[in-house]
DOMAR-392394 format. One record per residue: residue in one letter; y negated, z negated, x negated of N, C-alpha, C in turn; residue number from 1. Coordinates in steps of 0.2 Angstrom, whole numbers, always signed. Each point is the difference from the previous one (the first is absolute). Layout:
<nodes>
  aa    n_Y    n_Z    n_X   ca_Y   ca_Z   ca_X    c_Y    c_Z    c_X    i
   A      Y      Z      X      Y      Z      X      Y      Z      X  NUM
...
</nodes>
This chain:
<nodes>
  aa    n_Y    n_Z    n_X   ca_Y   ca_Z   ca_X    c_Y    c_Z    c_X    i
   X   +145    -93   +567     +6     -3     +4     +0     +3     +6    1
   X     +6     +3     +2     +1     +3     +6     +5     -2     +4    2
   X     -1     -1     +7     +6     -2     +4     +5     +5     +1    3
   X     +6     -1     +2     +5     +5     +1     -3     +5     +5    4
   X     +2     +6     -2     -2     +6     +5     +1     -1     +7    5
   X     -5     +1     +4     +1     -1     +7     -2     -7     +3    6
   X     +1     -5     -4     -1     -7     +2     -8     -1     +2    7
   X     -4     +3     -4     -8     -1     +1     -1     +2     +7    8
   X     +2     +7     +1     -2     +3     +7     +3     -4     +5    9
   X     +6     -3     -1     +3     -3     +6     -4     -7     +1   10
   X     -2     -3     -5     -4     -6     +1     -7     +1     +3   11
   X     -3     +6     -2     -7     +2     +3     +1     +1     +7   12
   X     +5     +4     +2     +1     +2     +7     +1     -7     +4   13
   X     +4     -4     -3     +2     -7     +4     -7     -4     +1   14
   X     -4     +0     -5     -6     -4     +1     -5     +3     +4   15
   X     -1     +7     +0     -4     +4     +4     +2     -1     +7   16
   X     +6     +1     +2     +2     -1     +6     -1     -7     +3   17
   X     +1     -5     -4     -2     -7     +3     -7     +0     +1   18
   X     -5     +3     -4     -7     +0     +1     -2     +4     +7   19
   X     +3     +5     +0     -2     +5     +6     +3     -3     +7   20
   X     +6     -3     -1     +3     -3     +6     -2     -7     +2   21
   X     -4     -3     -4     -3     -7     +0     +6     -5     +2   22
   X     +5     +1     -5     +6     -5     +1     +1     -3     -7   23
   X     +3     -6     +0     +2     -3     -6     +7     +3     -3   24
   X     +1     +0     -6     +6     +2     -3     +2     -5     -6   25
   X     +6     +0     -2     +3     -4     -5     -4     +2     -7   26
   X     -1     -5     -4     -3     +2     -6     +4     +5     -4   27
   X     -3     +4     -4     +4     +6     -4     +5     -3     -5   28
   X     -2     -6     -3     +4     -3     -5     +6     -3     +2   29
   X     +1     +0     +7     +7     -2     +2     +5     +5     -1   30
   X     -2     +7     +0     +4     +5     -1     +0     +3     -7   31
   X     -6     -2     -3     -1     +2     -7     -3     -5     -4   32
   X     +5     -5     -2     -2     -6     -3     -3     +0     -7   33
   X     +2     +6     -4     -2     +1     -7     -7     +4     +0   34
   X     -3     +1     +5     -7     +3     +0     -5     -4     -5   35
   X     -4     +3     -4     -4     -3     -4     -7     +2     +2   36
   X     -5     -3     -3     -7     +1     +2     -2     +7     -1   37
   X     +3     +3     -6     -2     +7     -1     +3     +5     +5   38
   X     +6     -2     +2     +3     +4     +6     -4     -1     +6   39
   X     -3     -6     +2     -4     -1     +6     -6     +4     +0   40
   X     -3     +0     -6     -7     +5     -1     +2     +7     +1   41
   X     +6     +2     -2     +2     +7     +1     +1     +1     +7   42
   X     +3     -4     +4     +1     +0     +7     -7     +1     +3   43
   X     -4     -5     -2     -7     +0     +4     -3     +6     -1   44
   X     +0     +3     -6     -3     +7     -2     +2     +5     +5   45
   X     +7     +0     +1     +3     +5     +4     -2     -1     +7   46
   X     +0     -6     +2     -2     -1     +7     -7     +2     +1   47
   X     -5     -1     -4     -7     +3     +1     +0     +7     +0   48
   X     +4     +3     -5     +0     +8     +0     +3     +2     +7   49
   X     +5     -3     +3     +3     +2     +6     -6     +0     +5   50
   X     -4     -6     +0     -5     -1     +5     -5     +6     -1   51
   X     -2     +2     -6     -4     +5     -1     +2     +7     +3   52
   X     +7     +1     -1     +3     +6     +2     -1     +0     +8   53
   X     +0     -5     +3     +0     -1     +7     -8     +0     +3   54
   X     -4     +1     -5     -7     +1     +2     -5     -5     -1   55
   X     +2     -6     -3     -4     -6     -1     -3     +1     -7   56
   X     -6     -3     -1     -4     +0     -6     +0     -7     -3   57
   X     +1     +0     -7     -1     -6     -4     -8     -1     -1   58
   X     -2     -6     +2     -7     -2     +0     -2     -6     -5   59
   X     +5     -3     -3     -1     -5     -4     +6     -4     -2   60
   X     -1     -6     -3     +5     -4     -2     -1     -7     +2   61
   X     +6     -4     +1     -1     -7     +2     +4     -4     -5   62
   X     -2     -6     -1     +4     -5     -5     +3     -5     +4   63
   X     +5     -3     -3     +4     -6     +3     +2     -4     -6   64
   X     +2     -6     +2     +2     -6     -5     -5     -1     -5   65
   X     -7     +0     +2     -5     -1     -5     -2     -7     -1   66
   X     +4     -5     +3     -1     -7     -1     +5     -2     -6   67
   X     -3     -3     -5     +4     -3     -5     +5     -5     +2   68
   X     -2     -4     +5     +4     -5     +2     +6     +3     +4   69
   X     -1     +5     +4     +5     +4     +3     +5     +3     -5   70
   X     -3     +3     -5     +4     +3     -5     +5     -5     -3   71
   X     -3     -5     -2     +4     -6     -3     +6     -2     +5   72
   X     -2     +0     +6     +5     -2     +5     +6     +5     +1   73
   X     -2     +6     +0     +4     +6     +0     +4     +2     -6   74
   X     -2     -3     -6     +3     +1     -6     -2     +7     -3   75
   X     -6     +2     +1     -2     +7     -3     -6     -1     -3   76
   X     -2     +4     -4     -6     +0     -5     -5     +4     +1   77
   X     +0     +4     +6     -5     +5     +1     -1     +1     +8   78
   X     -5     +4     +1     -1     +2     +7     +4     +6     +2   79
   X     +0     +2     +6     +3     +6     +3     -5     +4     +3   80
   X     +1     +7     +1     -5     +4     +3     +4     +5     +5   81
   X     -4     +2     +5     +2     +5     +4     -5     +5     +2   82
   X     +1     +5     +4     -5     +5     +2     -3     -1     +7   83
   X     -6     +2     +1     -3     +0     +7     +0     +7     +2   84
   X     +2     +1     +6     -1     +7     +3     -5     +0     +6   85
   X     -2     +6     +1     -6     +1     +5     +2     -3     +7   86
   X     +6     +0     +2     +2     -3     +7     +0     -7     +0   87
   X     -1     -4     -6     +0     -7     +0     -7     -3     +1   88
   X     -5     +4     -1     -7     -2     +1     -1     -1     +7   89
   X     -2     -6     +3     -1     -1     +7     -7     -2     +1   90
   X     -4     +3     +5     -7     -2     +1     +0     -7     +2   91
   X     -6     -3     -2     -1     -7     +2     -1     -1     +7   92
   X     -3     +5     +4     -2     -1     +7     +6     +2     +5   93
   X     +6     +2     -3     +5     +2     +4     +6     -5     +0   94
   X     +2     -3     +5     +6     -5     +0     +6     +3     -3   95
   X     +3     -4     -4     +7     +2     -3     +5     +0     +6   96
   X     +5     +4     +0     +5     +0     +5     +6     -3     -3   97
   X     +1     -6     +3     +6     -4     -3     +7     +3     +0   98
   X     +0     +4     +5     +7     +4     +1     +1     +5     -5   99
   X     -5     +2     -4     +1     +4     -5     +2     -3     -7  100
   X     +1     -7     +1     +2     -4     -6     +6     -4     +1  101
   X     +3     -3     -5     +6     -4     +0     -1     -7     +0  102
   X     -2     -3     -5     -2     -7     -1     -6     -1     -5  103
   X     -6     +3     +3     -6     +0     -5     -3     -6     -2  104
   X     -3     +0     -6     -4     -6     -2     -7     +3     -3  105
   X     -5     -4     +0     -6     +2     -2     -2     -4     -7  106
   X     -3     +4     -4     -3     -3     -7     -7     +2     -1  107
   X     -4     -4     -2     -7     +2     -2     +0     +2     -7  108
   X     -4     +6     -1     +0     +3     -7     -7     +3     -1  109
   X     -1     +1     -6     -6     +4     -2     +1     +7     -2  110
   X     -3     +5     +4     +2     +7     -1     -5     +3     -5  111
   X     +2     +4     -5     -4     +3     -5     +0     +7     +2  112
   X     -6     +3     +1     -1     +7     +1     -2     +4     -6  113
   X     +5     +4     -2     -1     +3     -7     -4     +6     +0  114
   X     -5     +1     -5     -4     +5     +0     +1     +6     -5  115
   X     +5     -2     -5     +1     +5     -5     +8     -1     -2  116
   X     +3     +6     -2     +7     +0     -2     +0     -5     -6  117
   X     +6     -4     +0     +1     -4     -6     +8     +0     -1  118
   X     +2     +0     -6     +7     +0     -2     +0     -2     -7  119
   X     +6     -4     -2     +1     -2     -7     +5     -6     +0  120
   X     +1     -3     -5     +4     -5     -1     -3     -6     -4  121
   X     -7     +0     -1     -4     -5     -3     -6     -1     +4  122
   X     +0     +1     +7     -6     -1     +4     -1     -7     +1  123
   X     -7     -2     +0     -2     -7     +1     -3     -1     +6  124
   X     -1     -6     +2     -4     -2     +6     -7     +3     +0  125
   X     -3     +0     -6     -7     +3     -1     +0     +7     +2  126
   X     +6     +4     -3     +0     +7     +2     +1     +1     +7  127
   X     +3     -4     +4     +1     +0     +7     -7     +0     +4  128
   X     -4     -5     -3     -6     -1     +4     -5     +6     -1  129
   X     +1     +3     -6     -4     +6     -1     +1     +6     +4  130
   X     +7     +0     +3     +1     +6     +4     +1     -2     +7  131
   X     -2     -6     +2     +0     -3     +7     -7     +1     +3  132
   X     -1     +4     +5     -6     +0     +3     -2     -6     +4  133
   X     +5     -2     +4     -1     -5     +5     +7     -5     +0  134
   X     -1     -6     +2     +5     -4     +2     -1     -2     +7  135
   X     +5     -2     +4     +0     -1     +7     +5     -5     +2  136
   X     -2     -4     +6     +5     -4     +2     +6     +4     +4  137
   X     +6     -3     -1     +6     +4     +3     +5     -5     +3  138
   X     +4     +3     +4     +6     -4     +2     +6     +5     +0  139
   X     +5     -2     -4     +6     +4     +0     +5     -3     +5  140
   X     +3     +5     +4     +6     -2     +4     +6     +2     -3  141
   X     +4     -5     -3     +7     +1     -3     +5     -1     +6  142
   X     +5     +4     -1     +5     +1     +6     +7     +2     -3  143
   X     +3     -5     -4     +7     +2     -3     +4     +2     +6  144
   X     +4     +6     -2     +5     +2     +4     +7     -3     +0  145
   X     +0     -5     -5     +7     -4     -1     +1     -5     +5  146
   X     +6     -1     +2     +3     -4     +5     -2     -7     -2  147
   X     -3     -4     +4     -1     -7     +0     -4     -2     -7  148
   X     -4     +5     -2     -4     -1     -6     +4     -2     -6  149
   X     +7     +2     +0     +4     -1     -6     +1     +6     -5  150
   X     -3     -1     -6     +0     +5     -4     -1     -2     -7  151
   X     +1     +4     -5     -2     -1     -7     -7     +4     -2  152
   X     -3     -1     -5     -6     +3     -2     +2     +8     -1  153
   X     +6     +1     -3     +2     +7     +0     +0     +4     +7  154
   X     +3     -4     +5     -1     +3     +6     -7     +1     +3  155
   X     -4     -4     -2     -7     +0     +2     -4     +6     -3  156
   X     +1     +1     -7     -3     +5     -3     +2     +7     +2  157
   X     +7     +1     +1     +3     +6     +3     -3     +2     +7  158
   X     -2     -5     +4     -2     +1     +7     -8     +0     +0  159
   X     -3     +2     -6     -7     +1     -1     -4     -6     +1  160
   X     +3     -6     -2     -3     -7     +0     -2     -2     +7  161
   X     +4     +2     +5     -1     -2     +7     -6     +2     +3  162
   X     -3     +6     -2     -6     +3     +2     +1     +2     +7  163
   X     -6     -1     +4     +0     +1     +7     -7     +3     +2  164
   X     -5     -5     +1     -6     +2     +2     -5     -4     -4  165
   X     -7     +3     +0     -5     -4     -3     -7     +1     +3  166
   X     -4     -4     +0     -7     +0     +3     -5     -1     -5  167
   X     -5     +4     -1     -5     -1     -5     -7     -2     +4  168
   X     -3     -5     -2     -6     -2     +4     -6     +5     -1  169
   X     -5     -1     +3     -6     +5     +0     -5     -2     -5  170
   X     +0     -6     -3     -4     -2     -5     +2     +2     -7  171
   X     -3     +5     -3     +2     +2     -7     -5     -2     -5  172
   X     +2     -3     -5     -5     -3     -5     +2     +2     -7  173
   X     -5     +2     -4     +1     +2     -7     +3     -6     -4  174
   X     +5     +1     -4     +3     -6     -3     -4     -3     -5  175
   X     -6     +3     -2     -5     -3     -5     -3     -6     +4  176
   X     +0     +0     +6     -4     -5     +4     +4     -6     +1  177
   X     +6     +0     -2     +5     -6     +2     +3     -3     -7  178
   X     +2     -6     +1     +5     -3     -5     +7     +1     +4  179
   X     +3     +5     -2     +6     +1     +4     +6     -5     -2  180
   X     -1     -4     -5     +5     -5     -2     -1     -6     +5  181
   X     -5     -1     +3     -1     -6     +4     -3     +1     +7  182
   X     +4     +4     +4     -2     +1     +7     +4     -4     +4  183
   X     -3     -4     +4     +4     -5     +4     +2     +4     +7  184
   X     +6     -1     +2     +2     +4     +6     +4     -5     +5  185
   X     -2     +1     +7     +5     -3     +4     +2     +5     +6  186
   X     +6     -1     +2     +2     +4     +5     +2     -4     +7  187
   X     -2     +2     +5     +1     -4     +7     +4     +4     +4  188
   X     +3     -3     +5     +4     +3     +5     -3     -3     +7  189
   X     -3     +4     +4     -2     -2     +6     -5     -6     -1  190
   X     -5     +1     -5     -5     -4     -1     +2     -7     -4  191
   X     +6     -1     -1     +2     -6     -4     +2     +2     -7  192
   X     -3     -3     -5     +2     +1     -7     +7     +0     -1  193
   X     +3     +5     -3     +7     +0     -1     +2     -1     -8  194
   X     -4     +3     -4     +1     -1     -7     -7     +2     -4  195
   X     +0     -3     -6     -6     +0     -4     +2     +2     -8  196
   X     -4     +3     -3     +1     +1     -7     -6     +3     -4  197
   X     +1     +1     -6     -6     +4     -4     +3     +6     -4  198
   X     -4     +4     -1     +2     +7     -3     +4     -1     -7  199
   X     -2     -6     -3     +4     -2     -7     +7     +0     +1  200
   X     +3     -1     +6     +7     +0     +1     +3     +7     -2  201
   X     -4     +5     +0     +3     +7     -1     -1     +1     -8  202
   X     +5     -2     -3     +1     +1     -8     -7     -3     -3  203
   X     -3     -5     +3     -6     -2     -4     -6     +4     +2  204
   X     +1     +6     +2     -6     +5     +0     +3     +6     +4  205
   X     -2     +2     +6     +2     +6     +3     -1     +6     -4  206
   X     -5     +1     -3     -1     +6     -5     +5     +0     -5  207
   X     +3     -5     -3     +5     +0     -4     +7     +2     +3  208
   X     +0     -2     +6     +6     +2     +4     +1     +8     +1  209
   X     -6     +2     +1     -1     +8     +1     +2     +3     -7  210
   X     -3     -3     -5     +1     +3     -7     +8     +0     -1  211
   X     +3     -6     +2     +7     +0     -2     +4     +6     +4  212
   X     -2     +1     +6     +3     +6     +4     -1     +6     -3  213
   X     -6     +2     -3     -2     +6     -3     +4     +1     -6  214
   X     +1     -6     -4     +4     +1     -6     +8     +1     +1  215
   X     +2     -3     +6     +7     +1     +2     +1     +7     +2  216
   X     -5     +2     +4     +1     +7     +2     -1     +5     -6  217
   X     -4     -2     -5     -1     +4     -6     +7     +1     -4  218
   X     +4     -5     +1     +7     +1     -4     +4     +6     +2  219
   X     -2     +2     +6     +4     +6     +3     -5     +6     +1  220
   X     -5     +0     -3     -5     +6     +0     -4     +0     +6  221
   X     -1     -5     +4     -4     +0     +6     -6     -5     -1  222
   X     -4     +0     +5     -6     -4     +0     -3     +0     +7  223
   X     -7     -2     +0     -4     +0     +6     -4     +6     +0  224
   X     -2     +2     +6     -4     +6     +1     -6     -2     +3  225
   X     -6     +4     -1     -6     -1     +4     +1     +0     +7  226
   X     -2     -5     +4     +1     -1     +7     +6     -4     +2  227
   X     +4     -3     -5     +5     -4     +1     -2     -7     +3  228
   X     +4     -3     +4     -1     -7     +2     +5     -4     -4  229
   X     -2     -6     -2     +5     -4     -3     +0     -7     +3  230
   X     +5     -2     +3     +1     -7     +2     +2     -5     -6  231
   X     -4     -4     -2     +1     -4     -6     +5     -5     +0  232
   X     +2     -2     +6     +5     -6     +0     -2     -5     +5  233
   X     +5     -4     +3     -2     -5     +5     -3     -6     -4  234
   X     -5     -2     +4     -4     -6     -3     +3     -6     +3  235
   X     +3     +0     +6     +3     -6     +3     +7     +2     +2  236
   X     +4     -5     +2     +6     +2     +3     -1     +4     +7  237
   X     +5     +4     +1     +0     +4     +6     +1     -4     +6  238
   X     -3     +2     +6     +2     -4     +6     +2     +5     +5  239
   X     +5     -2     +5     +3     +4     +5     -5     +1     +6  240
   X     +1     +5     +4     -4     +0     +6     +4     +4     +6  241
   X     -3     -1     +6     +4     +3     +6     -5     +3     +4  242
   X     +2     +4     +5     -4     +3     +5     -5     -5     +3  243
   X     -7     +2     +0     -5     -4     +3     -3     -4     -5  244
   X     +2     +0     -7     -3     -4     -5     -6     +4     -3  245
   X     -5     -4     -3     -5     +3     -4     +0     -3     -6  246
   X     +0     +4     -5     +0     -3     -7     -7     +2     -4  247
   X     -3     -4     -3     -6     +1     -3     +0     -3     -7  248
   X     -2     +4     -5     +0     -2     -7     -8     +0     -2  249
   X     -2     -6     -2     -7     -1     -2     -1     -1     -8  250
   X     -4     +4     -3     +0     +0     -7     -7     -2     -2  251
   X     -1     -5     -5     -7     -2     -2     -3     +6     -4  252
   X     -6     +1     +2     -4     +6     -3     +2     +7     +1  253
   X     +6     +0     +4     +2     +7     +1     +1     +2     +8  254
   X     -1     -5     +4     +1     +2     +7     +6     -2     +3  255
   X     +2     +3     +5     +6     -1     +4     +3     +6     +2  256
   X     +7     +0     +2     +4     +5     +3     +4     -3     +5  257
   X     +2     +3     +6     +4     -3     +5     +4     +6     +3  258
   X     +5     -3     +4     +3     +5     +5     +3     -4     +5  259
   X     +2     +3     +6     +3     -3     +5     +7     +4     +1  260
   X     +4     -3     +4     +7     +3     +1     +2     +0     +7  261
   X     +2     +6     +2     +3     +0     +7     +7     +2     +0  262
   X     +3     -1     +6     +8     +1     +0     +1     +8     +0  263
</nodes>
């Protein structure tokens, strides 16, 4: 399925300009109400290709909508995925600059550090564990470019799933040493607990969520590469933050990751 000639690039330019200029824009389905999920992933792929032409490098994949409850609420039956680029990786020791963002929120996630190429359409959670060298605590900063957070899932996918920044903690653990299905997590803002959850919220098993992403990528002949980072999906609801705030995510048996924010 292909969008009318010229439309894809027009949408890519529109979304990239919003990201670069740090400004909100009207959702794309306002102008293109007939866009489908297939169209959205086509746009996403062209957006990533454009970023690569501008010198950025793809370093992994992120998942979204990995909560079954959220899927039911949104009326969809599967997760969504986007890509991580090298300019999204933020060091834990360096404050995030709020002025470089629009209306960011933080989500705690488990990061998978992939040690072997993997591709296919029948990949299992067990297969993912075999190619994962380490898992680590992580926080993803999502930052939708859409005005007033009003959008459809088609809009979200096209905009690379609201990808912005992510931070990976410094404790890396072999997945064999953990029960990845039962890791408790809490996230605090300025030392006050803001949200709690368990890793089972991520499709019942974060490794299964990563397997889903590989299988979805496999449908178009793509997969994960050695060295890729995969953010397996939000364990709790996202929380907003402002300049001066410090966010910490504490994972049972996996350590913690945190960041502070400046204006």
